[in-house]
MIKOLNU-249972 format. One record per atom (N, C-alpha, C): residue in three letters; x, y, z. Coordinates in pm, whole numbers, padded with zeros to 5 digits, always signed. Layout:
BEGIN
ALAXYZ...
REM end
This chain:
BEGIN
MET-02911-08989-04033MET-03039-08921-04047MET-03066-08891-04193ALA-03188-08917-04242ALA-03222-08893-04381ALA-03214-08745-04412ALA-03169-08713-04532ALA-03146-08574-04570ALA-03275-08493-04577ASN-03388-08561-04601ASN-03514-08489-04618ASN-03601-08492-04492ARG-03540-08517-04377ARG-03615-08522-04253ARG-03554-08428-04150ARG-03640-08357-04078ARG-03590-08267-03975ARG-03544-08347-03854PRO-03437-08304-03787PRO-03380-08380-03675PRO-03476-08391-03558THR-03470-08504-03489THR-03558-08532-03376THR-03477-08547-03249LEU-03550-08562-03138LEU-03486-08585-03009LEU-03402-08713-03013ALA-03454-08814-03082ALA-03382-08941-03092ALA-03251-08925-03168ASP-03250-08838-03269ASP-03127-08814-03345ASP-03019-08752-03256VAL-03061-08657-03171VAL-02966-08595-03078VAL-02912-08700-02980ALA-03002-08785-02930ALA-02960-08890-02836ALA-02859-08983-02900ARG-02882-09023-03025ARG-02786-09111-03094ARG-02652-09041-03116GLU-02657-08914-03148GLU-02534-08838-03171GLU-02445-08836-03047VAL-02510-08821-02931VAL-02435-08812-02805VAL-02404-08950-02747GLY-02494-09049-02775GLY-02477-09181-02717GLY-02543-09193-02582VAL-02655-09119-02564VAL-02731-09127-02440VAL-02877-09155-02475SER-02960-09167-02373SER-03102-09193-02399SER-03175-09063-02435ALA-03289-09079-02502ALA-03372-08963-02535ALA-03420-08894-02408LYS-03442-08973-02302LYS-03485-08914-02175LYS-03380-08822-02118THR-03251-08861-02134THR-03142-08777-02085THR-03138-08645-02163VAL-03154-08655-02295VAL-03156-08533-02377VAL-03271-08443-02334SER-03387-08501-02309SER-03503-08424-02266SER-03476-08354-02133ARG-03411-08426-02041ARG-03380-08366-01910ARG-03289-08245-01927VAL-03190-08257-02015VAL-03097-08145-02036VAL-03170-08025-02097LEU-03249-08050-02199LEU-03315-07939-02269LEU-03422-07873-02185ASN-03490-07953-02102ASN-03596-07898-02019ASN-03549-07859-01880GLU-03417-07883-01854GLU-03360-07856-01722GLU-03447-07920-01613ASP-03478-08048-01640ASP-03569-08120-01552ASP-03507-08253-01511GLY-03417-08248-01414GLY-03354-08370-01368GLY-03202-08360-01376PRO-03133-08457-01314PRO-02986-08452-01307PRO-02921-08486-01440ALA-02809-08417-01465ALA-02725-08446-01582ALA-02591-08382-01555SER-02482-08456-01584SER-02348-08404-01557SER-02318-08287-01652ALA-02223-08205-01611ALA-02183-08091-01693ALA-02133-08138-01829ARG-02061-08252-01831ARG-02007-08306-01956ARG-02121-08349-02050THR-02220-08419-01993THR-02334-08462-02074THR-02411-08343-02129ARG-02433-08244-02044ARG-02503-08123-02087ARG-02430-08056-02204GLU-02300-08047-02193GLU-02218-07985-02297GLU-02230-08063-02428GLN-02225-08198-02419GLN-02235-08281-02539GLN-02373-08271-02605VAL-02477-08268-02522VAL-02612-08258-02576VAL-02631-08124-02648LEU-02590-08015-02587LEU-02607-07883-02648LEU-02526-07871-02777ALA-02407-07934-02778ALA-02325-07932-02900ALA-02395-08010-03012ALA-02456-08124-02977ALA-02527-08204-03078ALA-02651-08130-03129VAL-02720-08061-03040VAL-02837-07981-03081VAL-02796-07877-03184ALA-02684-07807-03157ALA-02636-07704-03249ALA-02591-07765-03381LYS-02523-07879-03375LYS-02471-07945-03495LYS-02585-07992-03587LEU-02687-08053-03528LEU-02796-08110-03606LEU-02905-08009-03642GLY-02902-07892-03574GLY-03007-07794-03597GLY-03141-07836-03540PHE-03137-07911-03429PHE-03259-07961-03368PHE-03336-07847-03299GLN-03468-07845-03319GLN-03556-07749-03251GLN-03651-07826-03161PRO-03650-07801-03030PRO-03742-07871-02940PRO-03887-07843-02977ASN-03971-07942-02961ASN-04112-07928-02992ASN-04185-07873-02870LEU-04225-07746-02877LEU-04292-07682-02765LEU-04442-07710-02762MET-04494-07782-02861MET-04638-07808-02866MET-04681-07915-02768ALA-04584-07983-02709ALA-04614-08087-02609ALA-04712-08190-02663ARG-04689-08228-02786ARG-04775-08330-02847ARG-04690-08447-02889ASN-04745-08564-02882ASN-04674-08684-02926ASN-04709-08712-03071ILE-04635-08646-03161ILE-04657-08664-03304ILE-04553-08762-03357ARG-04598-08857-03433ARG-04507-08953-03494ARG-04403-08880-03579VAL-04276-08923-03570VAL-04169-08860-03646VAL-04204-08863-03794GLY-04198-08748-03857GLY-04228-08739-03999GLY-04375-08721-04027GLY-04461-08726-03925GLY-04604-08710-03946GLY-04639-08566-03975PRO-04762-08541-04021PRO-04801-08406-04060PRO-04819-08314-03941ASP-04781-08189-03959ASP-04807-08086-03860ASP-04927-08006-03908THR-04978-07917-03827THR-05102-07847-03864THR-05091-07696-03855THR-04970-07642-03848THR-04956-07498-03832THR-04862-07438-03936ILE-04890-07310-03969ILE-04804-07230-04055ILE-04763-07106-03975GLY-04635-07077-03972GLY-04587-06957-03905GLY-04571-06844-04004LEU-04630-06727-03975LEU-04620-06609-04061LEU-04570-06491-03980VAL-04458-06433-04023VAL-04401-06315-03957VAL-04425-06195-04048ILE-04498-06094-03998ILE-04521-05973-04075ILE-04471-05853-03995PRO-04448-05738-04060PRO-04394-05623-03987PRO-04495-05555-03896ASP-04623-05553-03937ASP-04720-05471-03864ASP-04858-05536-03875LEU-04911-05580-03762LEU-05042-05644-03761LEU-05154-05546-03796GLY-05127-05415-03780GLY-05230-05316-03805GLY-05235-05266-03949ASN-05139-05305-04031ASN-05136-05258-04170ASN-05235-05340-04253PRO-05335-05275-04315PRO-05436-05350-04391PRO-05378-05436-04502PHE-05267-05394-04561PHE-05206-05471-04668PHE-05167-05610-04618PHE-05097-05615-04505PHE-05053-05744-04453PHE-05170-05825-04397GLY-05274-05756-04351GLY-05393-05827-04308GLY-05459-05899-04425ALA-05463-05833-04542ALA-05522-05895-04661ALA-05438-06013-04708VAL-05306-06000-04700VAL-05217-06110-04738VAL-05243-06230-04647ALA-05250-06205-04517ALA-05272-06314-04421ALA-05406-06384-04443ARG-05511-06306-04469ARG-05643-06367-04492ARG-05640-06457-04616SER-05569-06412-04718SER-05561-06490-04841SER-05485-06621-04818ILE-05378-06615-04741ILE-05303-06737-04708ILE-05394-06833-04632GLU-05465-06778-04534GLU-05553-06861-04451GLU-05659-06931-04536ASP-05718-06855-04629ASP-05819-06914-04718ASP-05761-07026-04804ALA-05637-07005-04849ALA-05575-07100-04942ALA-05535-07231-04874VAL-05505-07228-04744VAL-05456-07348-04676VAL-05562-07417-04592ARG-05681-07355-04582ARG-05783-07409-04492ARG-05823-07552-04529ASP-05835-07578-04659ASP-05877-07711-04703ASP-05773-07819-04673ARG-05651-07776-04643ARG-05546-07872-04607ARG-05541-07896-04456GLY-05632-07836-04382GLY-05637-07855-04237GLY-05525-07783-04164LEU-05468-07679-04224LEU-05358-07604-04164LEU-05409-07478-04096THR-05346-07442-03985THR-05384-07324-03908THR-05271-07222-03915LEU-05309-07095-03937LEU-05209-06989-03950LEU-05181-06926-03814LEU-05052-06920-03778LEU-05007-06849-03659LEU-04931-06726-03705MET-04956-06609-03643MET-04893-06486-03687MET-04821-06415-03573GLY-04716-06343-03609GLY-04647-06258-03514GLY-04593-06136-03586SER-04578-06025-03514SER-04528-05900-03572SER-04383-05877-03533SER-04300-05848-03633SER-04158-05821-03609SER-04131-05674-03583ALA-04229-05587-03610ALA-04210-05442-03602ALA-04092-05397-03687ASP-04065-05472-03794ASP-03954-05443-03886ASP-03820-05441-03813ASP-03807-05524-03711ASP-03683-05535-03634ASP-03623-05674-03659ALA-03498-05678-03706ALA-03435-05805-03743ALA-03423-05901-03625ASP-03389-05849-03507ASP-03375-05936-03389ASP-03509-05994-03347ARG-03611-05911-03352ARG-03745-05959-03315ARG-03794-06061-03417GLU-03762-06038-03545GLU-03799-06136-03648GLU-03731-06270-03621ARG-03601-06267-03586ARG-03528-06390-03558ARG-03590-06465-03439ALA-03627-06389-03336ALA-03688-06452-03218ALA-03820-06519-03255LEU-03898-06455-03339LEU-04026-06512-03380LEU-04006-06638-03465THR-03914-06631-03560THR-03892-06750-03644THR-03841-06866-03559ASP-03757-06838-03460ASP-03709-06945-03372ASP-03824-07008-03294LYS-03918-06925-03250LYS-04033-06978-03177LYS-04120-07064-03267PHE-04139-07020-03390PHE-04218-07100-03484PHE-04149-07232-03514LEU-04018-07228-03531LEU-03944-07351-03557LEU-03953-07446-03437ALA-03949-07388-03317ALA-03960-07471-03197ALA-04096-07540-03188ARG-04197-07478-03246ARG-04329-07540-03252ARG-04342-07639-03366ARG-04237-07651-03445ARG-04231-07744-03557ARG-04343-07716-03658VAL-04351-07588-03700VAL-04450-07552-03800VAL-04424-07628-03929SER-04530-07648-04007SER-04517-07717-04135SER-04457-07628-04241ILE-04488-07498-04232ILE-04445-07399-04331ILE-04406-07273-04256LEU-04303-07206-04303LEU-04262-07078-04245LEU-04269-06971-04354MET-04342-06862-04327MET-04351-06749-04418MET-04306-06623-04345VAL-04226-06541-04414VAL-04166-06425-04348VAL-04168-06304-04443VAL-04210-06189-04390VAL-04185-06061-04456VAL-04057-06009-04394PRO-03945-06012-04467PRO-03815-05983-04406PRO-03800-05840-04355SER-03732-05828-04242SER-03697-05697-04188SER-03567-05649-04251VAL-03546-05519-04250VAL-03421-05464-04302VAL-03304-05514-04218GLY-03202-05565-04286GLY-03083-05612-04216GLY-03091-05755-04165ALA-03204-05822-04186ALA-03218-05960-04138ALA-03134-06055-04224ASP-03074-06152-04159ASP-02997-06257-04226ASP-03068-06389-04201HIS-03107-06456-04310HIS-03187-06577-04297HIS-03107-06706-04315SER-02975-06694-04308SER-02892-06814-04326SER-02913-06914-04213HIS-02964-06868-04099HIS-02988-06960-03986HIS-03099-07060-04018LEU-03173-07035-04127LEU-03281-07126-04165LEU-03236-07235-04262LYS-03108-07235-04296LYS-03059-07329-04397LYS-03082-07475-04358THR-03056-07508-04233THR-03070-07647-04189THR-03214-07695-04204ASP-03308-07612-04156ASP-03449-07649-04166ASP-03495-07651-04312ARG-03447-07555-04389ARG-03485-07551-04532ARG-03435-07677-04603ALA-03309-07716-04575ALA-03252-07835-04637ALA-03323-07963-04592ALA-03380-07958-04472ALA-03449-08075-04418ALA-03593-08085-04467GLY-03633-07991-04554GLY-03765-08002-04615GLY-03868-07901-04568LEU-03831-07811-04477LEU-03927-07711-04432LEU-03949-07608-04542PRO-04073-07591-04591PRO-04098-07485-04690PRO-04082-07347-04626VAL-03999-07262-04686VAL-03978-07125-04640VAL-04009-07032-04757VAL-04102-06940-04735VAL-04140-06846-04841VAL-04129-06705-04785PHE-04063-06617-04861PHE-04052-06476-04822PHE-04155-06396-04901LEU-04223-06305-04832LEU-04331-06226-04891LEU-04296-06079-04895ASP-04338-06011-05000ASP-04328-05866-05014ASP-04185-05818-05037ARG-04088-05886-04974ARG-03947-05850-04987ARG-03867-05979-04994PRO-03759-05983-05071PRO-03678-06105-05079PRO-03605-06131-04947GLY-03581-06259-04920GLY-03499-06295-04806GLY-03352-06272-04835SER-03267-06291-04733SER-03124-06269-04748SER-03047-06386-04686GLY-02950-06439-04762GLY-02865-06545-04710GLY-02927-06682-04718LEU-03037-06698-04790LEU-03105-06827-04802LEU-03169-06837-04939ALA-03143-06947-05008ALA-03208-06972-05137ALA-03347-07027-05109SER-03448-06943-05128SER-03585-06984-05100SER-03679-06904-05187ASP-03806-06944-05192ASP-03902-06878-05277ASP-03937-06738-05224ASN-03953-06642-05317ASN-03994-06506-05284ASN-04117-06471-05367VAL-04211-06401-05304VAL-04328-06350-05376VAL-04336-06199-05349VAL-04319-06120-05455VAL-04312-05975-05441VAL-04404-05907-05542SER-04433-05779-05518SER-04507-05699-05614SER-04411-05639-05716SER-04467-05592-05828SER-04385-05524-05929SER-04365-05378-05884ASN-04284-05362-05779ASN-04267-05231-05715ASN-04210-05126-05808ARG-04103-05161-05877ARG-04036-05063-05962ARG-04125-05022-06080ALA-04183-05122-06148ALA-04268-05093-06263ALA-04393-05016-06221GLY-04450-05052-06107GLY-04569-04984-06060GLY-04544-04838-06028ALA-04433-04810-05957ALA-04399-04672-05925ALA-04371-04593-06053HIS-04301-04655-06146HIS-04276-04590-06275HIS-04407-04550-06341ASP-04504-04639-06344ASP-04631-04611-06410ASP-04705-04497-06340GLY-04701-04497-06207GLY-04770-04391-06133GLY-04710-04254-06156VAL-04578-04246-06156VAL-04511-04117-06177VAL-04525-04073-06323ALA-04514-04168-06415ALA-04532-04134-06557ALA-04672-04078-06581HIS-04770-04128-06506HIS-04908-04079-06517HIS-04915-03933-06476LEU-04846-03896-06369LEU-04843-03757-06325LEU-04773-03668-06428ILE-04664-03718-06481ILE-04589-03643-06581ILE-04675-03621-06706ALA-04752-03723-06742ALA-04839-03712-06860ALA-04946-03605-06842HIS-04976-03567-06718HIS-05074-03461-06692HIS-05006-03326-06668GLY-04883-03315-06715GLY-04815-03186-06718GLY-04726-03154-06600HIS-04713-03243-06505HIS-04633-03214-06385HIS-04484-03235-06413ARG-04406-03136-06376ARG-04262-03143-06397ARG-04185-03147-06266ARG-04252-03115-06157ARG-04190-03127-06025ARG-04279-03219-05942VAL-04233-03343-05930VAL-04308-03448-05861VAL-04233-03487-05734GLY-04297-03471-05620GLY-04235-03510-05493GLY-04255-03659-05465PHE-04161-03715-05391PHE-04167-03857-05354PHE-04154-03867-05203ILE-04252-03928-05138ILE-04244-03954-04994ILE-04244-04105-04976GLY-04128-04159-04939GLY-04112-04303-04925GLY-04113-04348-04780ASP-04112-04478-04763ASP-04114-04539-04630ASP-03976-04531-04566LEU-03969-04564-04440LEU-03844-04577-04366LEU-03835-04719-04313PRO-03714-04773-04296PRO-03584-04711-04325PRO-03557-04702-04475THR-03460-04620-04512THR-03434-04596-04654THR-03377-04720-04724LYS-03325-04818-04648LYS-03272-04939-04709LYS-03380-05045-04732LEU-03503-05015-04696LEU-03613-05108-04715LEU-03627-05141-04864TYR-03638-05270-04896TYR-03643-05316-05035TYR-03752-05246-05114THR-03874-05242-05060THR-03985-05183-05135THR-03963-05033-05156ARG-03908-04966-05058ARG-03880-04823-05072ARG-03777-04801-05181ARG-03670-04880-05182ARG-03564-04864-05283ARG-03618-04891-05424GLU-03699-04996-05439GLU-03753-05030-05570GLU-03849-04922-05621ARG-03932-04869-05533ARG-04028-04767-05575ARG-03957-04635-05607LEU-03854-04603-05532LEU-03775-04483-05563LEU-03706-04499-05698ALA-03657-04619-05727ALA-03594-04644-05857ALA-03694-04626-05970GLY-03819-04670-05949GLY-03922-04652-06050GLY-03956-04505-06070TYR-03960-04430-05962TYR-03984-04285-05966TYR-03876-04216-06049ARG-03752-04249-06020ARG-03640-04186-06092ARG-03638-04227-06239ALA-03675-04352-06268ALA-03676-04399-06407ALA-03780-04321-06488ALA-03896-04294-06429ALA-03999-04218-06500ALA-03953-04076-06529LEU-03887-04013-06431LEU-03833-03878-06453LEU-03729-03880-06565ARG-03642-03978-06559ARG-03534-03989-06658ARG-03591-04006-06799GLU-03690-04091-06813GLU-03751-04114-06944GLU-03817-03988-06999ALA-03865-03902-06909ALA-03930-03778-06952ALA-03831-03664-06969GLY-03703-03692-06945GLY-03601-03588-06958GLY-03603-03487-06845LEU-03657-03528-06729LEU-03666-03439-06614LEU-03553-03470-06515PRO-03501-03367-06447PRO-03395-03391-06349PRO-03450-03457-06224SER-03365-03533-06157SER-03400-03593-06028SER-03352-03499-05919ASP-03443-03423-05862ASP-03411-03320-05762ASP-03420-03382-05623GLY-03307-03391-05555GLY-03304-03453-05423GLY-03391-03382-05320SER-03417-03254-05340SER-03500-03181-05243SER-03645-03225-05248LEU-03683-03295-05354LEU-03822-03341-05369LEU-03843-03483-05315VAL-03737-03543-05262VAL-03745-03680-05209VAL-03732-03677-05058THR-03830-03732-04990THR-03825-03739-04844THR-03890-03868-04798ASN-03901-03888-04666ASN-03944-04017-04613ASN-04032-03999-04490ALA-04113-04100-04464ALA-04196-04103-04344ALA-04237-04247-04319HIS-04254-04283-04192HIS-04288-04422-04159HIS-04432-04437-04110ASP-04502-04325-04092ASP-04640-04335-04047ASP-04718-04214-04099GLN-04846-04212-04067GLN-04934-04108-04120GLN-04893-03969-04071HIS-04859-03958-03943HIS-04819-03829-03887HIS-04692-03778-03956GLY-04594-03867-03972GLY-04470-03827-04037GLY-04491-03786-04181ALA-04584-03855-04249ALA-04612-03822-04389ALA-04679-03686-04401SER-04764-03651-04305SER-04826-03519-04305SER-04719-03410-04291ALA-04624-03433-04200ALA-04517-03336-04181ALA-04428-03327-04306ALA-04400-03440-04369ALA-04319-03441-04491ALA-04389-03367-04604THR-04522-03382-04612THR-04599-03312-04715THR-04589-03161-04695ALA-04606-03117-04571ALA-04596-02973-04542ALA-04456-02922-04576GLN-04355-03003-04548GLN-04217-02963-04578GLN-04197-02944-04728LEU-04245-03039-04808LEU-04228-03030-04953LEU-04306-02912-05010LEU-04427-02891-04965LEU-04508-02781-05018LEU-04459-02645-04971GLY-04372-02644-04870GLY-04315-02519-04821GLY-04187-02479-04890LEU-04140-02561-04985LEU-04018-02527-05059LEU-04038-02403-05144ALA-03929-02333-05175ALA-03936-02215-05260ALA-03992-02250-05398ASP-03956-02369-05448ASP-04010-02419-05574ASP-04074-02554-05545PRO-04196-02555-05494PRO-04258-02679-05445PRO-04304-02771-05557PRO-04326-02897-05525PRO-04381-02989-05624PRO-04528-02955-05653THR-04571-02987-05773THR-04714-02971-05807THR-04787-03104-05797ALA-04710-03211-05775ALA-04768-03345-05761ALA-04686-03423-05661LEU-04751-03519-05595LEU-04683-03603-05495LEU-04708-03750-05525PHE-04604-03830-05508PHE-04617-03975-05520PHE-04594-04034-05381ALA-04693-04106-05330ALA-04685-04167-05196ALA-04629-04307-05207GLY-04526-04336-05127GLY-04457-04465-05136GLY-04534-04583-05080ASN-04638-04559-04999ASN-04723-04668-04950ASN-04856-04612-04899ASN-04941-04700-04848ASN-05075-04658-04810ASN-05078-04566-04687LEU-04990-04590-04589LEU-04987-04504-04471LEU-04937-04365-04507VAL-04839-04357-04595VAL-04791-04228-04643VAL-04903-04154-04716ALA-04979-04226-04797ALA-05089-04164-04871ALA-05190-04100-04776LEU-05222-04168-04666LEU-05316-04112-04570LEU-05262-03984-04508GLY-05132-03981-04482GLY-05071-03859-04428GLY-05075-03744-04527ILE-05053-03775-04655ILE-05055-03672-04759ILE-05195-03611-04771VAL-05297-03696-04784VAL-05432-03642-04804VAL-05480-03567-04679THR-05435-03611-04561THR-05472-03540-04438THR-05414-03399-04438GLU-05288-03386-04476GLU-05224-03255-04478GLU-05283-03166-04587LEU-05312-03223-04704LEU-05372-03144-04811LEU-05511-03093-04770ALA-05588-03176-04700ALA-05720-03134-04653ALA-05707-03026-04547ARG-05612-03044-04456ARG-05592-02945-04348ARG-05554-02809-04404SER-05470-02809-04506SER-05422-02684-04564SER-05509-02635-04680LYS-05619-02709-04704LYS-05714-02673-04809LYS-05646-02660-04946ARG-05557-02755-04974ARG-05487-02758-05103ARG-05552-02862-05193LYS-05624-02816-05294LYS-05685-02906-05391LYS-05616-02899-05526ASP-05503-02826-05530ASP-05432-02805-05656ASP-05313-02899-05671VAL-05292-02988-05575VAL-05177-03079-05579VAL-05224-03218-05621ALA-05167-03269-05729ALA-05203-03404-05776ALA-05135-03509-05689VAL-05202-03623-05669VAL-05148-03730-05583VAL-05173-03865-05648VAL-05068-03947-05651VAL-05081-04088-05683VAL-05014-04165-05570ALA-05080-04269-05522ALA-05028-04348-05410ALA-04993-04489-05455PHE-04884-04541-05402PHE-04854-04683-05423PHE-04928-04759-05314ASP-05019-04845-05358ASP-05103-04927-05271ASP-05234-04854-05242ASP-05340-04929-05245ASP-05473-04872-05226ASP-05499-04848-05078VAL-05596-04763-05050VAL-05637-04735-04912VAL-05788-04747-04903GLU-05837-04778-04783GLU-05980-04787-04763GLU-06044-04650-04784LEU-06162-04649-04841LEU-06238-04527-04866LEU-06168-04432-04963ALA-06078-04485-05047ALA-06007-04401-05143ALA-06104-04330-05236GLU-06214-04396-05268GLU-06311-04336-05359GLU-06397-04230-05291ALA-06396-04228-05158ALA-06477-04130-05085ALA-06404-03997-05065LEU-06274-03995-05094LEU-06197-03872-05077LEU-06235-03774-05187GLU-06199-03648-05165GLU-06228-03544-05264GLU-06100-03469-05300PRO-06043-03491-05418PRO-06088-03588-05519PRO-06054-03731-05477ALA-06120-03828-05540ALA-06091-03969-05512ALA-05946-03999-05546LEU-05887-04093-05470LEU-05743-04114-05478LEU-05704-04211-05590THR-05617-04164-05678THR-05559-04249-05783THR-05445-04330-05721VAL-05441-04460-05748VAL-05341-04545-05683VAL-05278-04642-05782VAL-05159-04687-05745VAL-05097-04804-05806VAL-05132-04919-05712ALA-05230-04998-05750ALA-05284-05100-05660ALA-05202-05227-05663GLN-05161-05271-05545GLN-05103-05404-05531GLN-05218-05505-05523ASN-05183-05630-05526ASN-05284-05736-05515ASN-05246-05827-05398PRO-05274-05782-05275PRO-05233-05861-05158PRO-05295-05999-05155GLU-05418-06011-05206GLU-05483-06142-05209GLU-05408-06239-05299GLU-05363-06188-05413GLU-05287-06273-05505GLU-05149-06306-05449ILE-05089-06211-05380ILE-04961-06238-05314ILE-04977-06352-05214GLY-05082-06345-05132GLY-05106-06450-05033GLY-05134-06584-05098ARG-05221-06585-05200ARG-05252-06711-05270ARG-05127-06770-05334THR-05049-06686-05400THR-04929-06735-05468THR-04829-06793-05369ALA-04811-06724-05257ALA-04719-06773-05154ALA-04767-06905-05096ALA-04897-06914-05071ALA-04952-07038-05016ALA-04938-07153-05114THR-04963-07126-05242THR-04951-07230-05345THR-04808-07280-05355ALA-04712-07185-05352ALA-04571-07223-05359ALA-04532-07307-05237ALA-04578-07265-05119ALA-04542-07336-04996ALA-04602-07476-04993LEU-04729-07489-05034LEU-04794-07620-05034LEU-04727-07713-05135SER-04683-07657-05247SER-04612-07738-05346SER-04482-07793-05286ARG-04411-07709-05212ARG-04288-07755-05145ARG-04322-07860-05039LEU-04430-07839-04968LEU-04470-07935-04865LEU-04502-08071-04927ASP-04552-08068-05051ASP-04587-08192-05121ASP-04469-08256-05193GLY-04350-08197-05176GLY-04231-08262-05229GLY-04160-08194-05343ASP-04206-08075-05385ASP-04139-08001-05492ASP-04000-07959-05444ARG-03897-08007-05512ARG-03758-07974-05476ARG-03688-07898-05589SER-03766-07830-05673SER-03706-07752-05781SER-03634-07630-05723ARG-03561-07560-05807ARG-03482-07445-05761ARG-03573-07335-05708ALA-03520-07261-05611ALA-03594-07148-05554ALA-03622-07046-05663ARG-03736-06980-05651ARG-03774-06884-05755ARG-03837-06759-05692THR-03830-06650-05768THR-03897-06526-05728THR-04015-06503-05821ILE-04133-06488-05762ILE-04256-06468-05838ILE-04301-06323-05817THR-04319-06251-05927THR-04359-06110-05920THR-04507-06097-05956VAL-04583-06039-05864VAL-04727-06017-05884VAL-04746-05876-05939PRO-04811-05862-06055PRO-04826-05729-06117PRO-04911-05633-06034THR-04881-05504-06052THR-04966-05397-05998THR-05050-05340-06112ARG-05145-05254-06076ARG-05224-05188-06181ARG-05258-05046-06137LEU-05261-04956-06234LEU-05295-04817-06207LEU-05447-04802-06205VAL-05499-04748-06094VAL-05643-04726-06079VAL-05668-04575-06080VAL-05726-04526-06186VAL-05747-04383-06206VAL-05877-04340-06140ARG-05869-04241-06048ARG-05989-04199-05976ARG-06008-04047-05971GLY-05903-03972-05998GLY-05920-03826-05996GLY-05803-03748-05941SER-05746-03794-05829SER-05639-03714-05767SER-05512-03709-05853GLY-05487-03813-05929GLY-05368-03816-06013GLY-05387-03747-06146GLU-05509-03704-06173GLU-05539-03641-06301GLU-05553-03489-06290GLN-05524-03437-06171GLN-05522-03293-06154GLN-05415-03234-06245PRO-05448-03141-06333PRO-05348-03088-06424PRO-05247-02998-06351ALA-05128-02993-06404ALA-05028-02903-06348ALA-05070-02758-06374PRO-05045-02669-06279PRO-05083-02527-06301PRO-05003-02468-06416ALA-05064-02377-06485ALA-04996-02312-06597ALA-04876-02233-06545PRO-04763-02236-06616PRO-04647-02161-06570PRO-04673-02011-06568GLN-04627-01947-06463GLN-04648-01802-06452GLN-04550-01727-06541GLU-04602-01622-06604GLU-04516-01541-06691GLU-04425-01454-06606ALA-04304-01438-06654ALA-04208-01355-06580ALA-04248-01209-06587
REM end
């Protein structure tokens, strides 16, 4: 079998020394086959990394496919929706159709989705990795020419292209902006789980900004939330401290919504806020929300360009492409720190 071609039913049949029809009967459990033959066929499937074609189409071996598989953590998150739309726009002229599934940030569910996409013989596979996911199972398909691109977070166990935001630098810029407006106690509310790549990078940027300003990193000012409700509770917890923060840095857009909801509920307009990632209607808030804006459209375009290049035969070394963020000043991050009270 050629090194740059994905294994076919005929390859499995040759490996075992039976007909393609026999292999099909075993895989589809449709017709008689001895236990020995079944065992040999399944062993050959595992050895060659063959994925059955569930599309039920008679496509010539090596011919073009028309689908791209995209695994994202949450179909409801506007950030990933913008990434997906950008990918779709970028590949439309190539006659490719985007198929999507949500992993819910679960490694097992992500694996099941990627296996289903592979079984459909997608032309390109794109994945936003879940925490703890191991992508070494994709090595056979990757080596056989399947373009695999990881988005937002690097993959693990597989040399493949990654497209990420400048998480650490962006968080540093946002926190430094708060410090520049006089804040010395800045709270951080990050995403969950705590091992999430983007959460770790943004926390590192937060700590780097404090360190550069000669400020201590106070563990009591760092907490986490995975949704808007949790972020509201985390905000109340931080503001209830004996020595509360005067500013908050939101680790993502859902956290930001929880923070502004809690500040509005408690009628707190004296707390400065900078959020990582923009939110809808950010300019309509009072004050308008200052953000470290990612560029999901550029992430999607960059990932699509990299994948199409691989599809067209680019066999250069895997690379990580970092898409810059930018600080968007609107008002909430420019709230000055309160004057220190005299003893």
